[in-house]
Every structure is written in C-alpha cells, then in structure tokens.
VEXGUNU-709269 format. One record per residue: residue in three letters; residue number from 1; x, y, z of N, C-alpha, C in turn. Coordinates in Angstrom, 3 decimals, always signed. Example, Ala and Ser with C-alpha at 12.3 -4.5 7.8 and 13.67 -1.06 7.14 Angstrom:
// residues 2
(ala; 1; (+13.190; -5.690; +7.800); (+12.300; -4.500; +7.800); (+13.200; -3.300; +7.800))
(ser; 2; (+12.850; -2.250; +7.080); (+13.670; -1.060; +7.140); (+12.900; +0.030; +7.870))
END
This chain:
// residues 84
(unk; 1; (+7.894; +24.161; +12.120); (+7.084; +24.545; +10.848); (+5.784; +25.342; +11.276))
(unk; 2; (+5.406; +25.763; +12.705); (+4.537; +26.778; +12.914); (+5.458; +28.127; +12.809))
(unk; 3; (+6.557; +28.124; +13.175); (+7.314; +29.432; +12.949); (+7.450; +29.537; +11.568))
(unk; 4; (+7.576; +28.778; +10.827); (+7.741; +29.260; +9.161); (+6.332; +29.831; +8.753))
(unk; 5; (+5.194; +28.980; +9.066); (+3.862; +29.369; +8.661); (+3.632; +30.806; +9.277))
(unk; 6; (+3.994; +30.871; +10.480); (+3.857; +32.446; +10.987); (+4.411; +33.382; +10.286))
(unk; 7; (+5.564; +33.439; +9.889); (+6.529; +34.221; +9.149); (+5.820; +34.391; +8.112))
(unk; 8; (+5.455; +33.357; +7.173); (+4.996; +33.714; +5.616); (+3.710; +34.278; +5.933))
(unk; 9; (+3.149; +34.146; +6.848); (+1.762; +34.931; +7.144); (+2.030; +36.574; +7.346))
(unk; 10; (+2.983; +36.682; +7.788); (+3.481; +38.058; +8.015); (+3.916; +38.748; +6.799))
(unk; 11; (+4.207; +37.784; +5.983); (+4.587; +38.571; +4.574); (+3.528; +38.767; +3.517))
(unk; 12; (+2.700; +37.379; +3.566); (+1.489; +37.288; +2.813); (+0.448; +37.981; +3.207))
(unk; 13; (-0.461; +38.159; +4.374); (-1.341; +39.018; +4.683); (-1.092; +40.651; +4.329))
(unk; 14; (-0.070; +41.228; +4.608); (-0.083; +42.589; +4.120); (+0.035; +42.509; +2.696))
(unk; 15; (+0.553; +41.809; +1.903); (+0.544; +41.689; +0.541); (-0.840; +41.546; -0.249))
(unk; 16; (-1.494; +40.598; +0.577); (-3.092; +40.486; +0.085); (-3.782; +41.875; +0.269))
(unk; 17; (-3.725; +42.465; +1.519); (-4.373; +43.623; +2.018); (-4.123; +44.648; +1.042))
(unk; 18; (-2.747; +44.932; +0.558); (-2.553; +46.041; -0.724); (-3.074; +45.597; -1.968))
(unk; 19; (-3.175; +44.329; -2.400); (-3.528; +44.026; -3.445); (-5.344; +44.212; -3.452))
(unk; 20; (-5.753; +44.391; -2.230); (-7.328; +44.380; -2.220); (-7.641; +45.999; -2.026))
(unk; 21; (-6.547; +46.698; -1.883); (-6.736; +48.185; -1.563); (-7.246; +48.343; -0.130))
(unk; 22; (-7.030; +47.826; +0.551); (-6.944; +47.879; +2.304); (-5.735; +48.593; +3.076))
(unk; 23; (-4.834; +48.184; +2.322); (-3.187; +48.580; +2.890); (-2.509; +49.419; +1.876))
(unk; 24; (-1.922; +50.279; +2.287); (-0.644; +50.749; +1.388); (+0.535; +50.431; +1.689))
(unk; 25; (+1.551; +50.019; +0.566); (+2.549; +49.335; +0.580); (+3.862; +50.371; +1.420))
(unk; 26; (+3.481; +51.750; +1.610); (+4.112; +52.487; +2.319); (+3.639; +52.779; +3.858))
(unk; 27; (+2.677; +51.949; +4.148); (+2.093; +52.024; +5.720); (+3.207; +51.425; +6.797))
(unk; 28; (+3.360; +51.476; +7.844); (+4.098; +51.034; +8.893); (+3.827; +49.875; +9.316))
(unk; 29; (+2.589; +49.560; +9.105); (+2.080; +48.072; +9.539); (+2.743; +47.200; +8.194))
(unk; 30; (+2.468; +47.320; +6.955); (+2.875; +46.823; +5.876); (+4.509; +46.466; +5.953))
(unk; 31; (+5.054; +47.404; +6.161); (+6.617; +47.627; +6.235); (+6.955; +46.662; +7.304))
(unk; 32; (+6.396; +46.606; +8.647); (+6.954; +46.155; +9.932); (+6.681; +44.584; +9.866))
(unk; 33; (+5.231; +44.465; +9.058); (+5.286; +42.863; +9.173); (+5.852; +42.137; +8.011))
(unk; 34; (+6.444; +43.155; +7.050); (+7.212; +42.312; +6.082); (+8.595; +41.994; +6.617))
(unk; 35; (+9.259; +43.067; +7.361); (+10.244; +42.894; +7.906); (+10.393; +41.837; +9.208))
(unk; 36; (+9.115; +41.750; +9.823); (+9.332; +40.675; +11.128); (+9.156; +39.065; +10.234))
(unk; 37; (+8.227; +39.153; +9.264); (+7.976; +38.084; +8.376); (+9.570; +37.220; +7.828))
(unk; 38; (+10.159; +38.361; +6.989); (+10.916; +37.980; +6.312); (+12.348; +37.380; +7.069))
(unk; 39; (+12.283; +38.355; +8.495); (+13.453; +37.916; +9.191); (+13.672; +36.549; +9.839))
(unk; 40; (+12.015; +36.329; +10.173); (+11.845; +34.909; +10.825); (+12.214; +33.709; +9.528))
(unk; 41; (+11.801; +34.139; +8.387); (+12.112; +33.152; +7.168); (+13.725; +33.356; +7.072))
(unk; 42; (+14.505; +34.246; +7.051); (+15.704; +34.024; +6.708); (+16.408; +33.273; +7.932))
(unk; 43; (+16.118; +33.600; +8.936); (+16.514; +32.677; +10.310); (+16.236; +31.166; +10.111))
(unk; 44; (+15.218; +30.753; +9.718); (+14.753; +29.362; +9.425); (+15.204; +28.936; +8.277))
(unk; 45; (+15.751; +29.761; +7.073); (+16.342; +29.375; +5.937); (+17.984; +28.974; +6.274))
(unk; 46; (+18.440; +29.643; +7.358); (+19.969; +29.683; +7.784); (+19.981; +28.636; +8.298))
(unk; 47; (+19.080; +28.487; +9.285); (+19.202; +26.828; +9.982); (+19.110; +25.997; +9.363))
(unk; 48; (+18.373; +25.628; +8.400); (+18.222; +24.656; +7.410); (+19.054; +24.712; +6.093))
(unk; 49; (+19.959; +25.595; +6.142); (+21.005; +25.291; +5.135); (+20.327; +25.517; +3.839))
(unk; 50; (+19.032; +26.211; +3.600); (+18.332; +26.830; +2.336); (+18.907; +27.806; +1.835))
(unk; 51; (+20.145; +27.894; +1.195); (+20.664; +29.200; +1.058); (+19.992; +29.861; -0.220))
(unk; 52; (+19.721; +29.393; -1.042); (+18.825; +30.581; -1.907); (+17.235; +30.967; -1.395))
(unk; 53; (+16.980; +30.163; -0.253); (+15.646; +30.875; +0.304); (+16.121; +31.822; +1.393))
(unk; 54; (+17.605; +31.464; +1.935); (+17.959; +32.704; +2.392); (+18.402; +33.749; +2.147))
(unk; 55; (+18.765; +33.694; +0.966); (+19.265; +34.945; +0.264); (+18.043; +35.591; -0.251))
(unk; 56; (+16.770; +35.055; -0.543); (+15.652; +35.718; -0.877); (+15.466; +36.677; +0.334))
(unk; 57; (+15.027; +35.882; +1.111); (+14.568; +36.385; +2.794); (+15.494; +37.407; +3.238))
(unk; 58; (+16.602; +37.141; +3.110); (+17.623; +38.140; +3.959); (+17.832; +39.463; +3.292))
(unk; 59; (+17.442; +39.275; +1.385); (+17.397; +40.574; +0.924); (+15.981; +41.329; +1.090))
(unk; 60; (+15.172; +40.504; +1.168); (+13.668; +41.119; +1.427); (+13.678; +41.715; +3.158))
(unk; 61; (+14.341; +41.080; +4.008); (+14.302; +41.715; +5.329); (+15.284; +43.191; +5.125))
(unk; 62; (+16.470; +43.371; +4.464); (+16.959; +44.399; +4.282); (+16.528; +45.455; +3.889))
(unk; 63; (+15.704; +45.251; +2.721); (+14.979; +46.227; +2.221); (+13.973; +46.778; +2.928))
(unk; 64; (+12.993; +45.791; +3.477); (+12.119; +46.250; +4.607); (+12.693; +46.776; +5.548))
(unk; 65; (+13.671; +46.622; +6.257); (+14.486; +47.191; +7.210); (+14.772; +48.693; +6.835))
(unk; 66; (+15.282; +49.240; +5.469); (+15.649; +50.502; +5.195); (+14.256; +50.984; +4.749))
(unk; 67; (+13.391; +50.598; +4.424); (+12.032; +51.459; +3.886); (+11.192; +51.599; +5.384))
(unk; 68; (+11.557; +51.146; +6.416); (+11.151; +51.348; +7.889); (+11.769; +52.717; +8.468))
(unk; 69; (+13.236; +52.492; +8.227); (+14.148; +53.382; +8.691); (+13.741; +54.950; +8.107))
(unk; 70; (+13.599; +54.828; +6.618); (+13.340; +56.131; +5.991); (+11.838; +56.521; +5.661))
(unk; 71; (+10.939; +55.772; +6.408); (+9.439; +55.971; +6.471); (+9.247; +57.296; +6.990))
(unk; 72; (+8.433; +57.976; +6.679); (+7.957; +59.211; +6.908); (+6.469; +59.270; +7.630))
(unk; 73; (+6.285; +59.598; +8.904); (+4.994; +59.170; +9.356); (+3.811; +60.046; +8.614))
(unk; 74; (+2.879; +59.455; +8.499); (+1.752; +60.414; +7.561); (+1.126; +61.427; +8.731))
(unk; 75; (+1.278; +62.393; +8.327); (+0.446; +63.471; +9.032); (-0.931; +63.677; +8.619))
(unk; 76; (-1.823; +63.274; +10.050); (-3.310; +63.737; +9.626); (-3.379; +64.937; +9.837))
(unk; 77; (-4.215; +65.614; +8.826); (-4.823; +67.140; +8.930); (-5.899; +67.105; +10.109))
(unk; 78; (-5.931; +67.756; +11.235); (-7.005; +67.727; +11.913); (-8.240; +68.290; +11.158))
(unk; 79; (-9.183; +67.833; +11.624); (-10.620; +68.442; +10.950); (-11.200; +69.713; +11.640))
(unk; 80; (-11.299; +70.929; +11.106); (-11.575; +71.912; +11.897); (-13.176; +71.786; +12.308))
(unk; 81; (-13.431; +72.335; +13.490); (-14.691; +72.037; +14.386); (-15.828; +72.888; +13.024))
(unk; 82; (-17.162; +72.058; +13.269); (-18.355; +72.589; +12.324); (-18.803; +73.919; +13.299))
(unk; 83; (-19.199; +74.760; +12.733); (-19.934; +76.071; +12.967); (-21.178; +75.287; +13.290))
(unk; 84; (-21.674; +75.756; +13.948); (-23.265; +75.351; +14.498); (-24.264; +76.612; +14.455))
END
C-alpha cells in the first residue's frame, strides 16, 4: 500500500504544482516524476492483475518516457555584469 501511495504522489504532486503555476509540464522534474510514479503504479497493477489500471499507467509511463527522451534542456541566458 505504501508503494501505491508513493507512486500516486509522484504523479499527483507535479500535476498540482503545474495547476498552481509553480512548475511547467515541460520541466524535467514534472516528466521524471510522472515516469517514476506511473511505472510504479503499472507494476503494482500488473502484480494485482488490475488490467484496466495497468493499461492506464503503462500508457502514462510510455508517454512520459517519450517526453523525457525528447525533452530539450532549457538554456538559461547568462546575466551580463552590471556596470558600476
């Protein structure tokens, strides 16, 4: 049960943070946590023979993995030094 709650939190926390404007859905944190949580939940669903939930979480994991593999790192522009 603890593993399921942890997996669920890995999916739900980033979702809530995106909804609150604290995180973007393109961030590596969001994608990575979604991948981790959905993979854990897919494994749990497979062990429990919960096929509908397995389908949902497996697709979620595959899409998250694809997003992670195709994500482009955000380049931060250096701030030029101020003249004194």
